[in-house]
C-alpha positions as CSV (number, residue, x, y, z in Angstrom):
1,M,57.4,-149.5,23.8
2,K,58.5,-152.4,21.6
3,I,59.1,-151.3,18.1
4,T,60.0,-152.9,14.7
5,V,61.4,-150.8,11.8
6,I,61.3,-152.4,8.4
7,G,64.1,-150.9,6.3
8,N,67.6,-149.8,7.2
9,G,68.1,-147.0,4.8
10,Y,68.2,-143.3,5.8
11,V,64.6,-143.1,7.2
12,G,64.5,-146.6,8.7
13,L,67.9,-146.4,10.4
14,V,67.4,-142.9,11.7
15,T,64.0,-143.8,12.9
16,A,65.2,-146.9,14.8
17,A,68.2,-145.2,16.3
18,V,66.2,-142.2,17.6
19,F,63.4,-144.3,19.2
20,A,65.9,-146.6,20.7
21,D,67.8,-143.5,22.1
22,L,64.6,-142.4,23.6
23,G,64.4,-145.6,25.6
24,N,62.2,-147.9,23.4
25,D,63.2,-151.6,22.6
26,V,63.7,-151.4,18.8
27,W,64.3,-154.1,16.2
28,C,65.5,-152.9,12.6
29,V,64.8,-155.4,9.9
30,G,66.8,-155.4,6.6
31,R,67.1,-157.6,3.5
32,T,70.9,-157.8,3.0
33,K,72.9,-160.0,5.3
34,E,76.1,-158.1,4.7
35,K,74.5,-154.7,5.7
36,I,72.8,-156.3,8.8
37,E,76.1,-157.9,10.0
38,K,77.8,-154.5,9.6
39,L,75.1,-152.8,11.5
40,K,75.5,-155.3,14.4
41,K,79.1,-154.1,14.6
42,G,78.1,-150.5,14.6
43,M,79.0,-149.8,11.0
44,I,76.4,-147.8,9.1
45,P,76.1,-148.1,5.3
46,F,76.0,-144.4,4.6
47,F,77.5,-141.0,5.9
48,E,75.3,-139.2,8.3
49,P,76.9,-136.9,11.0
50,G,76.4,-138.4,14.5
51,L,74.3,-141.4,13.5
52,E,77.1,-144.0,13.9
53,E,77.7,-142.9,17.5
54,V,74.0,-143.2,18.3
55,V,73.6,-146.6,16.6
56,R,76.6,-148.0,18.5
57,K,75.5,-146.6,21.9
58,N,72.0,-148.1,21.6
59,A,73.2,-151.4,20.1
60,T,75.6,-151.8,23.1
61,A,72.8,-151.0,25.5
62,Q,70.7,-153.7,23.6
63,R,67.9,-151.3,23.0
64,L,68.6,-151.5,19.2
65,R,68.9,-154.7,17.4
66,F,69.2,-155.8,13.7
67,T,67.8,-158.8,12.0
68,L,66.8,-160.2,8.7
69,S,63.9,-162.1,10.3
70,Y,60.4,-160.8,10.5
71,E,59.4,-163.7,12.5
72,E,61.8,-162.7,15.3
73,T,60.3,-159.3,15.7
74,I,56.8,-158.6,14.4
75,S,54.7,-160.7,16.8
76,G,56.3,-159.1,20.0
77,S,56.1,-155.5,18.9
78,D,53.5,-152.8,19.7
79,I,54.2,-150.6,16.6
80,I,55.6,-151.6,13.3
81,F,57.1,-149.0,11.1
82,I,57.3,-149.5,7.2
83,C,60.4,-147.4,6.0
84,V,61.2,-149.0,2.7
85,G,62.1,-147.4,-0.6
86,T,59.6,-146.0,-3.1
87,P,61.7,-145.2,-6.2
88,S,60.3,-143.8,-9.3
89,L,59.0,-146.0,-12.1
90,Q,59.6,-145.0,-15.7
91,S,56.1,-143.3,-15.8
92,G,57.1,-141.2,-12.7
93,E,54.8,-143.0,-10.4
94,A,56.1,-144.4,-7.1
95,D,57.2,-148.0,-7.1
96,L,55.2,-149.4,-4.2
97,S,56.4,-153.0,-4.6
98,Q,58.5,-152.9,-1.4
99,V,55.8,-151.4,0.6
100,Y,53.2,-154.0,-0.4
101,A,55.8,-156.8,0.1
102,S,56.5,-155.6,3.6
103,A,52.8,-155.3,4.4
104,E,52.2,-158.9,3.4
105,T,55.1,-160.2,5.3
106,I,54.0,-158.3,8.4
107,G,50.5,-159.7,8.1
108,K,51.6,-163.3,8.0
109,N,53.8,-162.7,11.1
110,L,51.5,-160.5,13.1
111,G,50.7,-162.6,16.0
112,K,47.8,-162.0,18.5
113,G,46.8,-158.7,20.2
114,Q,46.6,-155.1,19.1
115,K,49.4,-153.7,16.8
116,V,49.8,-150.2,15.2
117,I,51.2,-150.4,11.6
118,V,52.8,-147.1,10.6
119,V,53.7,-146.3,7.0
120,K,56.7,-143.8,7.0
121,S,57.7,-144.4,3.4
122,T,56.6,-141.5,1.1
123,V,53.7,-143.0,-0.8
124,P,50.7,-141.8,-2.9
125,V,47.3,-141.1,-1.4
126,G,45.5,-144.5,-0.9
127,T,48.6,-146.5,-0.3
128,T,48.2,-146.8,3.5
129,K,44.6,-148.0,3.1
130,R,45.9,-150.6,0.7
131,V,48.6,-151.7,3.2
132,A,45.8,-152.3,5.8
133,E,43.8,-154.4,3.3
134,I,46.8,-156.6,2.4
135,I,47.6,-157.2,6.1
136,K,44.0,-158.0,7.0
137,K,43.8,-160.5,4.2
138,V,46.7,-162.6,5.3
139,K,46.8,-162.0,9.1
140,P,46.2,-164.8,11.5
141,K,43.0,-165.1,13.6
142,G,43.2,-163.1,16.9
143,A,45.5,-160.5,15.4
144,D,44.2,-157.0,15.5
145,L,45.7,-153.8,13.9
146,E,45.3,-150.1,13.3
147,V,47.0,-148.2,10.7
148,A,48.5,-144.8,10.4
149,F,50.7,-142.6,8.1
150,V,53.5,-140.7,9.8
151,P,55.8,-138.9,7.2
152,E,59.4,-138.1,8.0
153,F,60.9,-134.7,7.2
154,L,64.6,-135.3,7.8
155,R,67.2,-133.8,5.7
156,E,70.3,-135.8,4.9
157,G,73.2,-134.2,6.8
158,T,71.0,-133.1,9.6
159,A,68.8,-136.3,10.0
160,L,69.2,-136.6,13.8
161,A,68.4,-133.0,14.6
162,D,65.5,-133.0,12.2
163,T,64.0,-136.2,13.8
164,L,64.5,-135.0,17.3
165,Q,63.6,-131.3,16.7
166,P,61.1,-131.3,13.9
167,D,58.8,-128.3,12.9
168,R,56.0,-130.7,13.1
169,I,54.9,-134.3,13.8
170,V,52.2,-135.4,11.3
171,I,50.1,-138.3,12.6
172,G,47.4,-139.4,9.9
173,T,45.0,-142.1,11.2
174,D,41.3,-142.7,11.6
175,S,41.9,-144.6,14.8
176,L,41.8,-142.7,18.1
177,S,43.7,-145.4,19.9
178,A,46.5,-145.5,17.3
179,Q,46.6,-141.7,17.6
180,K,47.0,-141.8,21.3
181,I,49.7,-144.6,21.1
182,L,51.7,-142.5,18.5
183,M,51.3,-139.3,20.3
184,E,52.7,-141.0,23.4
185,L,55.6,-142.5,21.4
186,H,56.5,-139.0,20.0
187,K,55.9,-137.2,23.4
188,P,59.7,-136.7,24.0
189,I,60.2,-135.1,20.6
190,N,59.8,-131.4,20.4
191,G,57.5,-130.8,17.5
192,H,54.0,-129.4,16.8
193,F,51.4,-132.2,16.4
194,V,49.4,-132.1,13.2
195,L,46.6,-134.7,13.8
196,T,44.8,-135.6,10.5
197,N,43.2,-138.4,8.4
198,I,45.4,-140.7,6.3
199,P,44.9,-139.1,2.9
200,S,45.7,-135.7,4.2
201,A,48.9,-136.9,5.9
202,E,50.0,-138.7,2.7
203,M,49.4,-135.4,0.7
204,I,51.3,-133.2,3.3
205,K,54.6,-135.2,2.5
206,Y,54.3,-134.7,-1.3
207,A,53.1,-131.1,-1.0
208,S,56.0,-130.2,1.3
209,N,58.8,-131.7,-0.7
210,S,57.3,-130.4,-4.0
211,L,56.9,-126.9,-2.8
212,L,60.6,-126.9,-1.6
213,A,61.7,-128.2,-5.0
214,T,59.5,-125.5,-6.6
215,K,61.3,-122.8,-4.6
216,I,64.6,-124.1,-5.9
217,S,63.4,-124.1,-9.5
218,F,61.9,-120.6,-9.0
219,A,65.2,-119.3,-7.8
220,N,67.0,-121.0,-10.9
221,A,64.5,-119.4,-13.3
222,I,65.1,-116.0,-11.7
223,A,68.8,-116.7,-12.1
224,F,68.4,-117.4,-15.8
225,L,66.9,-114.0,-16.2
226,C,69.3,-112.2,-13.9
227,E,72.2,-113.3,-16.1
228,E,70.6,-111.8,-19.1
229,V,69.7,-108.4,-17.7
230,G,72.7,-107.8,-15.4
231,A,71.0,-108.4,-12.0
232,D,72.7,-110.3,-9.2
233,V,70.3,-113.2,-8.1
234,L,71.6,-113.3,-4.5
235,Q,70.7,-109.6,-4.0
236,V,67.4,-110.2,-5.7
237,L,66.6,-113.3,-3.6
238,D,67.8,-111.6,-0.4
239,G,65.3,-108.8,-1.1
240,V,62.5,-111.4,-1.9
241,G,63.4,-113.5,1.1
242,L,62.9,-110.7,3.7
243,D,59.2,-110.9,3.0
244,K,58.0,-113.0,6.0
245,R,55.3,-114.5,3.8
246,L,58.0,-116.0,1.6
247,G,61.3,-116.5,3.6
248,R,64.7,-117.0,2.1
249,S,65.2,-120.7,2.8
250,F,65.6,-123.0,-0.5
251,L,65.5,-119.9,-2.7
252,N,69.0,-121.0,-3.8
253,P,69.9,-121.1,-7.4
254,G,72.5,-123.4,-8.6
255,V,72.9,-126.6,-10.7
256,G,69.5,-128.0,-9.5
257,Y,68.2,-130.2,-6.8
258,G,68.9,-133.8,-6.4
259,G,69.0,-136.6,-3.8
260,S,66.5,-139.4,-2.9
261,C,63.4,-137.2,-2.3
262,F,62.8,-134.1,-4.4
263,P,63.3,-135.7,-7.8
264,K,61.0,-138.7,-7.1
265,D,58.5,-136.9,-5.2
266,V,58.0,-134.2,-7.8
267,K,57.7,-136.9,-10.4
268,A,55.2,-138.8,-8.3
269,L,52.9,-135.7,-7.6
270,N,53.0,-134.9,-11.3
271,A,51.9,-138.5,-12.0
272,M,49.1,-138.2,-9.5
273,F,47.8,-135.1,-11.2
274,K,47.9,-136.9,-14.6
275,K,46.1,-140.0,-13.1
276,A,43.3,-137.8,-11.6
277,Q,43.0,-136.1,-15.1
278,I,43.7,-132.7,-13.6
279,K,45.6,-130.4,-16.1
280,V,48.3,-128.9,-14.0
281,N,51.7,-128.4,-15.5
282,L,53.4,-126.7,-12.7
283,F,55.4,-129.7,-11.5
284,A,56.4,-130.7,-14.9
285,E,57.9,-127.2,-15.3
286,V,59.6,-127.5,-11.9
287,E,61.4,-130.7,-13.3
288,E,62.2,-128.9,-16.7
289,I,63.8,-125.9,-14.9
290,N,65.9,-128.2,-12.8
291,R,67.1,-130.0,-16.0
292,Q,67.8,-126.5,-17.6
293,A,69.8,-125.5,-14.5
294,A,72.4,-128.4,-15.1
295,E,72.3,-127.8,-18.9
296,N,73.0,-124.0,-18.6
297,F,75.9,-124.7,-16.2
298,V,77.5,-127.1,-18.7
299,N,77.1,-124.6,-21.5
300,K,78.9,-122.0,-19.4
301,V,81.9,-124.4,-19.0
302,I,81.8,-125.1,-22.7
303,K,81.7,-121.5,-23.7
304,L,84.7,-120.6,-21.4
305,L,86.9,-123.4,-22.6
306,D,86.0,-123.5,-26.3
307,P,87.3,-125.7,-27.8
308,V,86.7,-128.1,-24.9
309,K,87.9,-131.3,-26.4
310,G,91.0,-132.5,-24.5
311,K,90.7,-129.9,-21.8
312,T,90.9,-130.9,-18.1
313,V,88.3,-129.9,-15.6
314,A,88.5,-130.1,-11.8
315,V,85.2,-130.8,-10.0
316,L,85.0,-130.1,-6.2
317,G,82.0,-131.8,-4.7
318,L,80.1,-134.9,-6.0
319,A,77.4,-135.6,-3.5
320,F,74.0,-133.9,-4.1
321,K,74.5,-131.8,-1.0
322,P,77.1,-131.3,1.8
323,N,77.4,-133.5,4.9
324,T,76.2,-136.6,3.0
325,D,77.7,-139.2,0.7
326,D,74.4,-139.5,-1.2
327,M,74.9,-139.6,-5.0
328,R,71.3,-140.2,-6.0
329,E,70.2,-137.7,-8.7
330,A,73.3,-135.6,-7.9
331,P,73.6,-132.8,-10.3
332,S,77.3,-133.7,-10.6
333,I,76.5,-136.8,-12.5
334,K,74.6,-134.8,-15.3
335,V,77.4,-132.3,-15.5
336,I,80.3,-134.6,-15.6
337,E,78.7,-137.0,-18.1
338,A,77.7,-134.1,-20.4
339,L,81.3,-132.8,-20.3
340,Q,82.8,-136.2,-20.9
341,S,80.6,-136.5,-24.0
342,K,82.4,-133.4,-25.3
343,G,85.8,-135.0,-24.7
344,V,86.5,-133.2,-21.4
345,K,88.9,-135.0,-19.0
346,I,87.5,-135.0,-15.3
347,R,89.5,-134.8,-12.0
348,A,87.3,-134.9,-8.9
349,F,87.3,-134.7,-5.1
350,D,84.5,-134.9,-2.6
351,P,85.2,-135.2,1.3
352,V,83.0,-138.4,1.8
353,A,81.2,-139.3,-1.4
354,I,84.1,-140.7,-3.6
355,S,83.6,-144.4,-3.0
356,K,79.8,-144.1,-4.0
357,A,80.7,-141.8,-7.0
358,Q,83.2,-144.4,-8.3
359,E,80.3,-146.9,-8.7
360,I,78.4,-144.4,-11.0
361,L,81.0,-142.1,-12.7
362,K,83.6,-143.9,-14.8
363,N,86.8,-142.4,-16.5
364,V,87.2,-139.9,-13.7
365,V,90.5,-139.2,-11.9
366,Y,89.6,-139.3,-8.2
367,C,91.9,-137.2,-6.1
368,K,92.7,-137.0,-2.3
369,N,92.3,-133.2,-1.8
370,P,91.3,-130.1,-3.7
371,E,95.0,-129.1,-4.4
372,E,95.6,-132.4,-6.2
373,T,92.3,-132.1,-8.0
374,V,93.2,-128.7,-9.5
375,K,96.7,-129.4,-10.6
376,G,96.9,-128.8,-14.4
377,A,93.2,-128.0,-14.6
378,D,91.8,-125.6,-17.2
379,A,88.8,-124.8,-15.0
380,L,87.5,-125.5,-11.6
381,L,83.8,-126.4,-11.1
382,I,82.2,-126.0,-7.6
383,M,79.4,-128.6,-7.5
384,T,78.7,-129.1,-3.8
385,E,78.9,-126.3,-1.1
386,W,81.1,-128.2,1.4
387,N,82.5,-125.7,4.0
388,E,86.0,-126.7,3.4
389,F,85.7,-125.4,-0.2
390,K,84.8,-122.0,1.1
391,Q,88.1,-121.8,2.9
392,L,90.6,-122.8,0.0
393,D,93.8,-121.0,-0.5
394,L,92.8,-119.6,-3.8
395,V,96.2,-118.0,-4.5
396,K,97.7,-121.5,-4.3
397,I,94.9,-123.0,-6.3
398,K,95.5,-120.4,-9.1
399,K,99.2,-121.3,-9.3
400,L,98.3,-125.1,-9.7
401,M,95.8,-124.5,-12.4
402,N,96.5,-124.4,-16.2
403,Q,93.9,-121.6,-16.6
404,P,92.5,-119.6,-13.7
405,I,88.8,-120.2,-14.4
406,I,86.2,-120.9,-11.6
407,V,82.6,-121.8,-12.5
408,D,80.7,-121.7,-9.2
409,G,77.6,-123.8,-9.2
410,R,76.8,-123.0,-5.6
411,N,77.6,-119.3,-5.5
412,I,80.0,-119.8,-2.6
413,Y,82.3,-117.1,-3.6
414,D,82.3,-113.4,-3.7
415,P,82.8,-112.6,-7.5
416,E,84.6,-109.3,-6.9
417,K,87.1,-111.0,-4.6
418,I,87.8,-113.9,-6.9
419,I,88.2,-111.6,-10.0
420,K,90.7,-109.5,-8.0
421,L,92.8,-112.6,-7.5
422,G,93.0,-112.9,-11.3
423,F,90.4,-115.6,-11.9
424,I,87.7,-115.7,-14.6
425,Y,84.7,-116.2,-12.5
426,K,81.2,-117.3,-13.5
427,G,78.4,-118.0,-10.9
428,V,74.7,-118.7,-11.3
429,G,72.5,-115.8,-11.9
430,R,75.3,-113.2,-11.2
């Protein structure tokens, strides 16, 4: 099929690359000339394992092309995906300006014949319908369209696998012809089809992300209590997670969730409840627990180092999760800025996120490896659970530190083993 993908961020670029790899003719439309020129050379603007190779392979085969021009791509496409950003407004509602701007430009360049317009950006209920109205208002005569909402469920760090082997493929549309075309497009992808109307599909995305965020905040709430009563939160949640009705995934306490999805989607869902005048405080509490998780972590560090002013802290991990360089809403930002406000000096290392962290976090000494980071430090903070941090030579690390203190925000170490090595150790809920 001939496909246009509007947007070259995580969702847009992964979507374009995967459908090109499956044999389709794909154009990816961006807004920034510099990014498009880099993509033409096979250079992707973020770190995602395996993606650069897939982009280069399909660009070389001329199945995947990049452009700034809607005119060049829209009229000749069978399917047009909208994959632009929907960040949070100050109110918590989703900013839909990019979605609606894309819809208007698509409409003006639609051309004759039947097109399927697919919204893939995470949007509140009613947005896809509004996209259709905008396009119909400006489209030329002879152009015909059907609309659908097809959410993505990719995770940064495993985006290719999640796209090619998803748990489910949700197709929300009121058009049987659009449904048939989209099922055919997704046929090579191994996933259970969920066929529904557009509002239900729009809600599935928000409900999924908000439930996952709720599981993380639930785990942190239990961790808060475990620390007070002498329980080990990992043993508690292992026991809970063995219940097949609940499962163990995402029941992981720590310094809180971050990234581009959970924070904004929880805010947006909460805003939808308010707009509908439904009094539900659950998602506001999910946000509050997430805030408390970072605050509690900072308080542990302050208590261990008291007085903290002038002390040096080594931070391992800056990205919000491993296998990505994404710093959006990363808990490390909250923790580092809070400690800096108390006069703490920060040394930091992350395998891939340093260049992006430097744009956000100032007055930080960025290091080349963990050993350089901990040299002369009064405490070591684990903020991202990169595998390489689990294999550190902790005997060597201890010798390099000024004080042997580890505050483990991701519970990657066994407390007993760390204490036997002579460290003061604090985890989360342990």
